[in-house]
ZAMARGU-4260 file (C-alpha; in steps of 0.2 Angstrom, whole numbers, plus 5000, padded with zeros to 4 digits):
<rodrens>
0) 4965/4871/5014 | 4954/4867/5001 | 4933/4861/5009 | 4923/4861/4992 | 4908/4854/5002
5) 4907/4866/5013 | 4908/4881/5001 | 4895/4872/4993 | 4884/4872/5005 | 4889/4888/5012
10) 4884/4897/4993 | 4868/4886/4991 | 4861/4893/5010 | 4869/4910/5005 | 4859/4911/4989
15) 4843/4907/4998 | 4844/4918/5010 | 4850/4934/4999 | 4832/4926/4986 | 4823/4927/5002
20) 4829/4946/5006 | 4825/4951/4989 | 4806/4946/4993 | 4806/4954/5008 | 4812/4969/5005
25) 4829/4969/5013 | 4845/4976/5005 | 4854/4994/5013 | 4852/5000/5028 | 4845/5016/5036
30) 4861/5024/5040 | 4869/5016/5023 | 4878/5026/5012 | 4890/5019/5000 | 4913/5020/5004
35) 4911/5036/4992 | 4898/5049/4999 | 4902/5064/5000 | 4902/5071/5016 | 4887/5081/5022
40) 4884/5100/5027 | 4879/5095/5044 | 4893/5082/5048 | 4905/5087/5063 | 4890/5099/5072
45) 4896/5094/5087 | 4912/5102/5097 | 4920/5086/5100 | 4917/5077/5087 | 4937/5074/5075
50) 4933/5084/5062 | 4944/5080/5044 | 4955/5094/5036 | 4950/5108/5050 | 4956/5116/5063
55) 4939/5121/5068 | 4928/5115/5077 | 4907/5114/5073 | 4913/5114/5054 | 4918/5104/5042
60) 4930/5110/5031 | 4928/5124/5017 | 4931/5122/5002 | 4933/5102/5003 | 4925/5086/4995
65) 4925/5071/5009 | 4924/5055/5005 | 4916/5044/5020 | 4913/5029/5024 | 4901/5028/5039
70) 4898/5011/5053 | 4885/5003/5045 | 4895/5004/5027 | 4913/4995/5040 | 4898/4983/5045
75) 4892/4980/5026 | 4906/4975/5019 | 4912/4962/5030 | 4930/4966/5029 | 4944/4960/5042
80) 4954/4973/5039 | 4956/4992/5036 | 4966/4990/5018 | 4951/4978/5011 | 4940/4994/5018
85) 4950/5006/5008 | 4949/4995/4993 | 4930/4999/4993 | 4936/5017/4987 | 4940/5022/4969
90) 4949/5039/4975 | 4961/5026/4983 | 4965/5021/4968 | 4982/5011/4971 | 4971/4998/4976
95) 4953/5002/4973 | 4944/4984/4968 | 4961/4972/4972 | 4963/4963/4985 | 4977/4971/4996
100) 4990/4956/4999 | 4998/4956/5015 | 5015/4962/5014 | 5030/4955/5019 | 5047/4958/5007
105) 5061/4971/5015 | 5056/4985/5000 | 5037/4981/5005 | 5033/4976/5022 | 5017/4985/5023
110) 5002/4989/5009 | 5003/5009/5009 | 4985/5018/5002 | 4991/5031/4989 | 4976/5044/4983
115) 4977/5045/4965 | 4991/5033/4965 | 5007/5047/4965 | 5024/5045/4970 | 5027/5028/4979
120) 5045/5031/4989 | 5053/5026/5005 | 5037/5039/5012 | 5021/5040/5006 | 5009/5056/4997
125) 4995/5051/5007 | 4995/5055/5026 | 4988/5041/5035 | 4980/5047/5052 | 4971/5039/5068
130) 4958/5052/5078 | 4966/5067/5069 | 4985/5060/5073 | 5000/5053/5064 | 5003/5034/5064
135) 5020/5028/5067 | 5027/5023/5054 | 5032/5007/5047 | 5046/4995/5038 | 5065/4993/5032
140) 5064/5003/5017 | 5051/5013/5021 | 5042/5026/5034 | 5021/5024/5031 | 5010/5016/5044
145) 5003/5003/5043 | 4981/5003/5043 | 4981/4986/5048 | 4983/4990/5065 | 4965/4996/5067
150) 4952/4982/5069 | 4938/4988/5057 | 4925/4985/5072 | 4932/4998/5083 | 4928/5010/5067
155) 4915/5023/5069 | 4920/5032/5050 | 4933/5036/5038 | 4935/5051/5030 | 4944/5052/5015
160) 4951/5070/5010 | 4958/5069/4991 | 4967/5087/4989 | 4980/5092/4996 | 4982/5096/5014
165) 5001/5102/5021 | 4993/5117/5028 | 4984/5106/5039 | 4995/5092/5044 | 5011/5096/5038
170) 5022/5081/5028 | 5012/5068/5018 | 4997/5076/5012 | 4999/5077/4995 | 4987/5067/4987
175) 4976/5069/5004 | 4972/5062/5021 | 4964/5046/5027 | 4959/5048/5043 | 4952/5032/5055
180) 4942/5037/5066 | 4937/5027/5082 | 4921/5023/5093 | 4922/5036/5108 | 4908/5032/5116
185) 4899/5011/5119 | 4889/5006/5134 | 4887/4987/5133 | 4898/4974/5126 | 4899/4969/5109
190) 4906/4953/5102 | 4906/4948/5082 | 4911/4932/5073 | 4912/4929/5056 | 4920/4914/5046
195) 4920/4914/5026 | 4928/4904/5012 | 4932/4904/4996 | 4942/4890/4982 | 4957/4886/4994
200) 4957/4898/5007 | 4948/4900/5021 | 4946/4914/5034 | 4941/4918/5050 | 4941/4935/5064
205) 4931/4939/5080 | 4931/4955/5089 | 4925/4959/5106 | 4921/4978/5112 | 4913/4984/5130
210) 4912/4999/5135 | 4903/5009/5151 | 4899/5028/5151 | 4897/5037/5167 | 4893/5054/5175
215) 4908/5064/5166 | 4916/5050/5158 | 4919/5034/5145 | 4929/5019/5143 | 4930/5008/5129
220) 4940/4994/5127 | 4940/4983/5110 | 4952/4968/5104 | 4952/4960/5087 | 4961/4944/5082
225) 4962/4940/5060 | 4968/4926/5054 | 4966/4921/5036 | 4978/4906/5027 | 4987/4905/5010
230) 4979/4901/4992 | 4992/4893/4983 | 4998/4896/4964 | 4992/4881/4959 | 4973/4884/4965
235) 4970/4898/4950 | 4972/4893/4935 | 4975/4912/4929 | 4993/4914/4942 | 5003/4907/4929
240) 5021/4911/4920 | 5016/4900/4903 | 5004/4913/4895 | 5004/4903/4877 | 4985/4901/4877
245) 4980/4916/4881 | 4990/4923/4867 | 5005/4930/4878 | 5025/4924/4883 | 5030/4908/4889
250) 5040/4914/4904 | 5041/4897/4912 | 5059/4896/4922 | 5073/4883/4917 | 5076/4883/4937
255) 5068/4865/4938 | 5071/4851/4948 | 5076/4840/4936 | 5085/4856/4926 | 5094/4858/4910
260) 5111/4857/4905 | 5118/4869/4891 | 5134/4866/4881 | 5145/4877/4873 | 5142/4884/4854
265) 5154/4876/4843 | 5156/4891/4835 | 5161/4906/4847 | 5157/4907/4866 | 5145/4922/4864
270) 5132/4913/4856 | 5120/4902/4864 | 5121/4884/4868 | 5113/4866/4863 | 5101/4865/4879
275) 5099/4847/4886 | 5086/4840/4897 | 5088/4831/4913 | 5090/4817/4920 | 5088/4808/4901
280) 5099/4823/4896 | 5089/4824/4879 | 5090/4837/4866 | 5079/4849/4874 | 5073/4861/4888
285) 5066/4857/4905 | 5052/4875/4910 | 5043/4874/4924 | 5031/4886/4930 | 5034/4892/4948
290) 5021/4902/4953 | 5011/4885/4954 | 5024/4881/4967 | 5021/4897/4977 | 5010/4906/4985
295) 4997/4918/4975 | 4991/4925/4994 | 5000/4924/5012 | 4996/4918/5024 | 4992/4928/5041
300) 4984/4932/5059 | 4984/4948/5067 | 4981/4953/5085 | 4973/4972/5088 | 4970/4982/5105
305) 4963/4996/5106 | 4958/5006/5122 | 4953/5025/5125 | 4944/5033/5138 | 4936/5050/5144
310) 4938/5060/5161 | 4931/5079/5163 | 4940/5084/5178 | 4931/5098/5181 | 4919/5109/5173
315) 4931/5117/5161 | 4943/5102/5160 | 4944/5085/5150 | 4956/5070/5150 | 4956/5061/5135
320) 4968/5047/5130 | 4969/5033/5117 | 4979/5019/5115 | 4983/5002/5102 | 4994/4988/5100
325) 4994/4977/5086 | 5004/4959/5081 | 5004/4954/5062 | 5015/4939/5058 | 5016/4934/5037
330) 5020/4919/5031 | 5022/4916/5011 | 5030/4903/5002 | 5042/4908/4986 | 5044/4927/4980
335) 5032/4932/4967 | 5027/4926/4949 | 5043/4935/4943 | 5056/4929/4955 | 5046/4914/4957
340) 5055/4901/4972 | 5065/4910/4976 | 5079/4897/4979 | 5083/4895/4959 | 5102/4887/4958
345) 5114/4888/4941 | 5134/4890/4936 | 5145/4883/4926 | 5154/4863/4930 | 5169/4859/4925
350) 5179/4843/4923 | 5188/4846/4941 | 5170/4842/4950 | 5168/4823/4954 | 5151/4823/4948
355) 5154/4831/4930 | 5147/4820/4916 | 5149/4828/4896 | 5136/4827/4883 | 5150/4826/4870
360) 5170/4831/4872 | 5166/4845/4880 | 5177/4851/4895 | 5162/4860/4905 | 5147/4866/4904
365) 5133/4875/4913 | 5117/4866/4924 | 5103/4876/4928 | 5093/4868/4940 | 5084/4875/4961
370) 5087/4868/4976 | 5068/4859/4980 | 5073/4844/4983 | 5085/4849/4995 | 5070/4858/5006
375) 5058/4844/5002 | 5046/4856/4995 | 5041/4868/4982 | 5048/4882/4989 | 5052/4889/5008
380) 5043/4899/5019 | 5046/4918/5018 | 5041/4926/5035 | 5037/4943/5041 | 5034/4951/5059
385) 5027/4967/5064 | 5022/4974/5081 | 5014/4994/5085 | 5009/5004/5096 | 5005/5020/5101
390) 4999/5030/5116 | 4989/5048/5112 | 4984/5060/5127 | 4977/5075/5128 | 4971/5088/5139
395) 4954/5101/5135 | 4953/5116/5143 | 4939/5129/5140 | 4943/5144/5143 | 4927/5153/5143
400) 4911/5150/5132 | 4923/5154/5115 | 4937/5149/5114 | 4947/5132/5119 | 4964/5124/5122
405) 4969/5108/5118 | 4986/5099/5122 | 4991/5083/5116 | 5007/5071/5115 | 5008/5057/5103
410) 5021/5044/5106 | 5022/5027/5093 | 5033/5013/5090 | 5036/5000/5079 | 5047/4986/5075
415) 5047/4975/5058 | 5060/4959/5054 | 5055/4951/5037 | 5065/4936/5032 | 5067/4931/5013
420) 5076/4913/5011 | 5089/4912/4996 | 5105/4905/4989 | 5121/4908/4996 | 5128/4910/4979
425) 5148/4911/4986 | 5144/4897/4992 | 5134/4888/4976 | 5149/4896/4965 | 5162/4885/4976
430) 5153/4869/4977 | 5152/4868/4960 | 5170/4872/4957 | 5173/4856/4971 | 5187/4843/4968
435) 5178/4830/4979 | 5162/4823/4985 | 5165/4832/5002 | 5164/4847/4995 | 5157/4848/4978
440) 5140/4852/4973 | 5130/4838/4961 | 5119/4850/4951 | 5111/4835/4941 | 5104/4829/4954
445) 5105/4840/4968 | 5096/4828/4982 | 5113/4816/4982 | 5124/4832/4988 | 5133/4829/5006
450) 5121/4836/5016 | 5135/4847/5022 | 5138/4855/5007 | 5120/4858/5003 | 5116/4865/5018
455) 5131/4880/5017 | 5120/4883/5001 | 5103/4885/5007 | 5104/4891/5024 | 5103/4907/5019
460) 5092/4923/5022 | 5089/4941/5018 | 5085/4947/5030 | 5080/4964/5037 | 5075/4973/5055
465) 5070/4989/5061 | 5061/5000/5075 | 5052/5016/5072 | 5049/5029/5082 | 5038/5048/5083
470) 5035/5058/5097 | 5024/5071/5097 | 5018/5090/5108 | 5004/5099/5101 | 4993/5114/5107
475) 4979/5121/5098 | 4970/5134/5104 | 4954/5139/5095 | 4937/5150/5095 | 4928/5166/5091
480) 4942/5181/5086 | 4924/5193/5083 | 4907/5195/5074 | 4903/5200/5057 | 4884/5203/5050
485) 4884/5186/5039 | 4891/5177/5060 | 4906/5175/5067 | 4925/5174/5061 | 4934/5158/5068
490) 4952/5155/5071 | 4964/5143/5075 | 4980/5144/5082 | 4994/5129/5084 | 5012/5122/5087
495) 5019/5105/5087 | 5036/5097/5089 | 5038/5081/5081 | 5051/5068/5083 | 5055/5051/5071
500) 5067/5041/5069 | 5072/5022/5062 | 5087/5010/5067 | 5087/4997/5054 | 5097/4981/5051
505) 5099/4973/5031 | 5110/4960/5024 | 5113/4943/5022 | 5119/4926/5027 | 5117/4910/5037
510) 5104/4914/5048 | 5115/4912/5064 | 5130/4921/5055 | 5120/4935/5046 | 5132/4948/5039
515) 5123/4964/5043 | 5122/4983/5040 | 5114/4994/5052 | 5109/5013/5051 | 5101/5025/5063
520) 5093/5041/5060 | 5082/5053/5067 | 5074/5071/5063 | 5064/5084/5072 | 5053/5096/5066
525) 5044/5112/5072 | 5030/5120/5068 | 5016/5133/5067 | 5001/5133/5060 | 4984/5144/5058
530) 4968/5144/5050 | 4952/5156/5050 | 4936/5155/5042 | 4926/5174/5039 | 4908/5173/5033
535) 4907/5185/5020 | 4890/5189/5019 | 4873/5178/5021 | 4858/5186/5015 | 4842/5179/5007
540) 4845/5188/4990 | 4861/5182/4985 | 4864/5166/4998 | 4879/5163/5009 | 4898/5165/5003
545) 4915/5160/5017 | 4930/5160/5015 | 4944/5151/5024 | 4963/5153/5025 | 4976/5141/5032
550) 4995/5140/5033 | 5007/5131/5039 | 5028/5131/5044 | 5038/5118/5046 | 5054/5119/5050
555) 5067/5102/5048 | 5082/5098/5056 | 5089/5090/5040 | 5080/5095/5025 | 5075/5113/5030
560) 5062/5121/5030 | 5043/5126/5021 | 5025/5136/5020 | 5012/5129/5012 | 4994/5138/5014
565) 4979/5135/5007 | 4964/5146/5006 | 4945/5139/5003 | 4927/5147/5000 | 4910/5139/5000
570) 4896/5148/4990 | 4878/5143/4994 | 4865/5153/4983 | 4852/5141/4992 | 4849/5129/5006
575) 4849/5117/4993 | 4868/5120/4984 | 4885/5124/4986 | 4901/5127/4976 | 4916/5126/4985
580) 4932/5128/4979 | 4951/5128/4985 | 4969/5129/4982 | 4986/5125/4992 | 5002/5116/4992
585) 5009/5103/5001 | 5024/5094/5004 | 5031/5077/5005 | 5047/5076/5015 | 5062/5063/5011
590) 5056/5047/5022 | 5072/5044/5035 | 5072/5026/5022 | 5078/5037/5007 | 5088/5047/5017
595) 5110/5046/5016 | 5110/5035/5032 | 5096/5021/5023 | 5102/5006/5029 | 5103/5000/5010
600) 5115/5015/5004 | 5132/5005/4998 | 5141/5003/4983 | 5135/4987/4972 | 5151/4981/4961
605) 5145/4972/4946 | 5157/4964/4937 | 5150/4965/4918 | 5144/4981/4911 | 5126/4978/4903
610) 5122/4995/4902 | 5132/5006/4890 | 5132/5020/4877 | 5128/5016/4858 | 5146/5013/4851
615) 5152/5009/4867 | 5167/4994/4864 | 5164/4978/4862 | 5174/4976/4878 | 5168/4987/4890
620) 5154/4973/4893 | 5169/4963/4902 | 5173/4978/4913 | 5165/4979/4928 | 5148/4991/4934
625) 5148/5004/4950 | 5129/5007/4955 | 5128/5020/4969 | 5113/5011/4975 | 5100/5020/4992
630) 5100/5033/5002 | 5105/5052/4997 | 5106/5063/5009 | 5104/5078/4994 | 5085/5073/4993
635) 5073/5091/4996 | 5054/5087/4996 | 5042/5082/4984 | 5030/5095/4983 | 5012/5100/4974
640) 5001/5110/4966 | 4982/5108/4970 | 4967/5114/4966 | 4948/5110/4965 | 4931/5115/4961
645) 4915/5108/4963 | 4896/5107/4969 | 4884/5098/4981 | 4864/5100/4978 | 4853/5091/4990
650) 4835/5097/4983 | 4820/5099/4994 | 4800/5096/4986 | 4801/5083/4973 | 4819/5075/4974
655) 4821/5078/4992 | 4833/5062/4994 | 4846/5066/4979 | 4864/5070/4984 | 4874/5075/4969
660) 4891/5079/4973 | 4901/5084/4958 | 4922/5092/4962 | 4936/5093/4947 | 4951/5091/4955
665) 4968/5094/4949 | 4987/5090/4956 | 5004/5096/4948 | 5016/5086/4959 | 5035/5090/4957
670) 5051/5082/4962 | 5045/5064/4964 | 5059/5054/4972 | 5064/5038/4961 | 5079/5030/4952
675) 5086/5034/4937 | 5083/5024/4924 | 5097/5017/4919 | 5092/4999/4914 | 5085/5008/4899
680) 5105/5007/4892 | 5109/5017/4878 | 5095/5027/4875 | 5097/5033/4895 | 5116/5038/4892
685) 5110/5047/4875 | 5098/5059/4886 | 5107/5075/4892 | 5094/5076/4904 | 5105/5060/4916
690) 5120/5067/4912 | 5124/5070/4930 | 5120/5052/4933 | 5133/5042/4927 | 5153/5046/4921
695) 5164/5034/4908 | 5179/5028/4912 | 5178/5032/4929 | 5195/5035/4934 | 5203/5029/4952
700) 5200/5048/4960 | 5184/5049/4954 | 5179/5033/4960 | 5184/5037/4976 | 5177/5054/4977
705) 5159/5047/4971 | 5159/5033/4984 | 5168/5039/4997 | 5163/5032/5015 | 5151/5018/5007
710) 5153/4999/5010 | 5157/4990/4994 | 5147/4974/4990 | 5153/4961/4976 | 5175/4967/4979
715) 5186/4970/4992 | 5187/4990/4989 | 5187/5002/4975 | 5205/5002/4973 | 5206/4984/4970
720) 5195/4987/4954 | 5211/5000/4949 | 5224/4985/4951 | 5223/4975/4934 | 5219/4975/4916
725) 5198/4979/4916 | 5195/4995/4927 | 5176/5003/4929 | 5167/5005/4914 | 5154/5014/4919
730) 5147/5024/4935 | 5129/5026/4937 | 5119/5035/4953 | 5105/5022/4957 | 5100/5031/4974
735) 5084/5039/4975 | 5086/5056/4967 | 5072/5069/4968 | 5067/5067/4945 | 5050/5066/4938
740) 5034/5074/4936 | 5016/5070/4935 | 5000/5081/4931 | 4983/5074/4935 | 4966/5080/4934
745) 4950/5074/4934 | 4934/5074/4943 | 4927/5065/4955 | 4907/5060/4959 | 4895/5057/4969
750) 4876/5054/4966 | 4863/5044/4979 | 4843/5043/4980 | 4836/5035/4996 | 4815/5034/4997
755) 4805/5026/5011 | 4790/5016/4999 | 4777/5004/5005 | 4792/4990/5005 | 4804/4997/5013
760) 4817/5013/5012 | 4827/5010/4996 | 4842/5017/4990 | 4851/5018/4974 | 4872/5025/4972
765) 4884/5028/4961 | 4901/5037/4960 | 4920/5038/4957 | 4932/5043/4950 | 4937/5051/4931
770) 4954/5055/4926 | 4954/5068/4910 | 4973/5069/4908 | 4989/5060/4919 | 5004/5065/4911
775) 5023/5061/4918 | 5041/5067/4916 | 5052/5054/4920 | 5064/5069/4925 | 5060/5087/4925
780) 5061/5094/4908 | 5059/5082/4899 | 5045/5076/4886 | 5028/5070/4894 | 5021/5055/4893
785) 5004/5050/4892 | 5002/5035/4907 | 4984/5032/4899 | 4996/5022/4884 | 5006/5014/4900
790) 4991/5003/4911 | 4983/5016/4920 | 4965/5016/4920 | 4955/5032/4915 | 4939/5028/4928
795) 4934/5017/4942 | 4917/5016/4948 | 4906/5008/4964 | 4886/5006/4960 | 4876/5001/4973
800) 4856/4995/4977 | 4848/4992/4995 | 4833/4992/5001 | 4827/4989/5022 | 4813/4982/5026
805) 4808/4977/5046 | 4823/4964/5052 | 4828/4963/5035 | 4844/4974/5028 | 4855/4970/5011
810) 4865/4980/5000 | 4871/4975/4982 | 4888/4982/4977 | 4897/4984/4958 | 4915/4990/4958
815) 4922/4994/4942 | 4941/4995/4935 | 4942/5003/4917 | 4950/4994/4904 | 4968/5003/4900
820) 4978/5004/4887 | 4995/4997/4887 | 5013/4998/4874 | 5029/4988/4871 | 5022/4972/4876
825) 5021/4959/4865 | 5005/4954/4858 | 4995/4963/4866 | 4989/4983/4864 | 4974/4983/4876
830) 4970/4976/4897 | 4951/4973/4898 | 4941/4981/4910 | 4938/4972/4929 | 4919/4970/4937
835) 4914/4963/4953 | 4896/4962/4962 | 4897/4958/4981 | 4881/4955/4988 | 4876/4959/5008
840) 4863/4954/5020 | 4858/4953/5039 | 4843/4949/5049 | 4840/4955/5065 | 4834/4942/5075
845) 4823/4948/5088 | 4818/4934/5096 | 4821/4938/5114 | 4829/4931/5126 | 4847/4926/5122
850) 4843/4932/5104 | 4839/4950/5109 | 4848/4963/5100 | 4858/4948/5088 | 4860/4947/5069
855) 4868/4937/5057 | 4876/4944/5042 | 4880/4935/5026 | 4895/4943/5013 | 4896/4937/4996
860) 4912/4944/4989 | 4914/4940/4969 | 4898/4932/4967 | 4900/4929/4948 | 4917/4924/4952
865) 4926/4934/4941 | 4945/4931/4936 | 4958/4948/4936 | 4962/4954/4916 | 4974/4945/4907
870) 4990/4955/4905 | 5007/4947/4896 | 5019/4946/4910 | 5024/4934/4924 | 5008/4932/4933
875) 4997/4934/4922 | 4984/4948/4926 | 4982/4964/4929 | 4970/4981/4935 | 4961/4971/4949
880) 4963/4957/4960 | 4953/4946/4969 | 4952/4930/4982 | 4939/4924/4971 | 4921/4920/4977
885) 4920/4925/4992 | 4907/4918/5007 | 4906/4924/5025 | 4893/4921/5039 | 4893/4932/5052
890) 4882/4933/5070 | 4886/4950/5081 | 4880/4952/5097 | 4876/4964/5109 | 4874/4964/5127
</rodrens>
C-alpha cells in the first residue's frame, strides 16, 4: 500500500503544475461556483428542468434558500463518491470537512447526509432524492438511501434545500432535501480516469459515458468503477488508544497477545486483583494499542451503472425513463478504535483446566488476552456487501398550452449483507472450564490450544442481511390558473401512492450454522398534495411580491395521518435585491427498522444489574436485569416547525459580479427517536421523566406482560428467571422511543465575487453556516442542554479563490470547522478547530489530433497534511477527519 517514491514524485510534479497555473493565471473555471452557492433567480427557467422544492414548472421555490453544486464544482472537487461531494457543503454538518467512511456495520452500513445534524434514528431527517424521486433505503437497522449509488460523473448538479420540505415531499424532509440531478442529454462519448495517493493509501476511478441525441429524443448511459485501498491504523500516528503523550488517557486494552493474569484480591473478591504480565508472569500489565492493529479506513470497490432515455411520442406526449444499478463491497479489519480488534478474549480459569498454572497458591484466576495468534493476523476482516437498483418511467402529457399532466412510477430494491467476526463467548467459557487438553482452552498461549477447540471459539460471526423495496405511483398536474395584474397564478395538484418493505435477518453463530432472528414489515402511504403561486403585485414604485402556499396530506397504514403546510414569499423592491421567507411544518415517519417488528426486537437478560437507583441493596448487583431492546410499535412521527428569513443581492453597475445571500433559519424539532439514557445509572432512576421506562423488582406477571411475544436472549425463558432466589432486580425499556427535542437556529451565508480582468476571469467566495443556538432536551419537559458545551461546533466555512486564463484553470478551497467546547472529558475543555486547504488545477491540451477535447486535472487535498484535532477518547480525534495529503491526477477525453 505504501509507495513513498511515487507519492513524492507526484507531489513534486503537482507543486510545479500548480505554480505554473498560478503564474499563468489558472484557477476557477468560468462557470465555477462554490459548493455552497445559493441558487440564483434564473435557475429552472426551462419547463423540463428538474427543480427542487416546488411542484411548479419554470420557477424556483418561493421563499427558500437553495445551496447548489454545479457540474464544474463536481469536476473541480475530484471526488469519486457522492458522499465525498456532500462533505464539502457546510449545511450538511454531519459530514462537513471529513473523509466519510464507507459503512460496514449492522447498525450503520451506510453514511447518511444529515442537514443541521438533527436526529439519527433508523430513518433520516434529511430526504435524499434522485431527479426529484425517492431512493430505496439500505441497511439492516436503518432505512435511509445510500447516496454513493450515483456516480459523480453522471451528475449535472446537486441542490440542497436546508429547509423543511414535507409539504412537497412528505416524510424525512425535516432538516431539508438533497436532490441529485443527473445529466439529461449528451451527444458523444466521454471517458475519465483518475488515480490518487496518500500516505499508505491509493485510489482509482474510471467513468465512461455515452449519449445520443436524435430528432425528438435522447439517451445516455454511464458506467463508473471506483476502488480504494485500506489505511492501517499503524499508518496514522494520531490514531491511537494511548493519549498520554498529549496529556490524555491511556485507553489501551489488556486483551493482548501475550495477555495478563489477574489473581484474586486476598482480602475481598470485590476489590481489584493483582496483575501479572505474560509470558514471564512478572508483576504488571500487558497493554496493547488495538487502534494500530485495525483499519483506520476500510477498503472498498464500487460499480455503478446509470441510464436514461427520453422520447417524444407525439407533439403532446413524452416518455422518459431512468434506471440505475450499484454494487459496493467494503472490507475492514477490526472494529472501531473503542471496540478494538473484535477478537478480545478473557475469563476465569481454575485448577480443573489442565493448562492452569497458578501464580501462588490460588485455585483460580482470570486471564485477559486476544485471539490474534489463532487468526494469524492482527484482526479478522469484516465485510459488507451492498446492491441497489431502481427504475423510474414517466409519461408527460401537454393538456394544452398552459397545463401539463405528468404520471410516473418508481421502483427500487436494495440488499445488504454484513459479516462481523467475533468470539463465541459461550464456547470460550466452556473451553476455559474444560478438563482435558481435547476440550480446554490455554489462555496463556492461545496457539497451543487444540485446533478443534479454537475453531469452535473463533468460527463465529455477527451476521445481518436485509432486502428493502419501494414502489410508487404518482400523478401531478400543473399550469396557469388565471391571470392577475402582476402575472399568472400557477397551481399544481397531485396524488401519490407509496409502498415500502424491509425483510431482515440478524443473528450470531458459526457461518454455516447461524441462529437468525427474522422479521418482515411493510407499510403503504396515500398522499394528496398541492401548491399555488400568486404574484400579488409588480410595480415600478413598490417592486414585486410573490406568495406561495403548499400543503400535503399523508395517510399511513401504521402510524396514522399527518397534514403539513408551508407558505413562502419573495419580495423584490428592485431588480438587485430579493427578500424571502417561509414557514412550515415537517415530519419523519418512524423507520420500518424502528417499529415493533424490527429484527433486533428482543429481551436481553443480563446476569447482573449494573444500573440501579441510589440506595438499592448491595445484593441487587448480583440479580439479573431485563432489557427490552429493539423496535417499538408505539412510535409516532418526529415533527418540526421550521422557518427562515433571508435576502439575496445581485447588484449591477460598479458592483456587478457580486452575489450575496444571508438566511436566518430556525428549527424546532420534537419527538426525537432515541434510547432512554439508562446508562446514567442512579440519576436516570431519580428523574421522574423516565419513570415509564423502568420497573424495579418486577413480578413474574409484570415481566411476562412486558415482554410478551419477544425472543429471550440470555435465559431459557422469563419464567426460568423466577425459579431461583435471585429474581430480576429491574426491567428497563431500552427500545427506540419518542423522547427529546432539539431547537436550532442560525445563519447561512454566501458571498461571491467574479470579475473579468486582463489576466483572466477571477473569483473569490466565502460561504458557510453559523449556529446561534443549539439546545436539546433528553426528554420532553427536561431542562435544556446547550449542545455547544458538549462538542458541537458553532460554525463551518468554505473559502474559495480562482482564476481562469486561456487553457488553464484552477481553484483554491479552504474548509474550516470551528473549535468546540466539551464538558466531562478528562483533562480537556475544548476541541481545536480544523482547517484543510485543497487545490485544483486543469489544463485543456487543445493540441489537435488524438488530443482534441482532452484535459488533464490535478487535485491536492489537504495540502498541508493537517491532522484532525485531538480529543481525549479512544481514537484520539474529533471535529473532522482526513485521509492525509491526497494527490490525484486525472485525464478527461471527449469523442
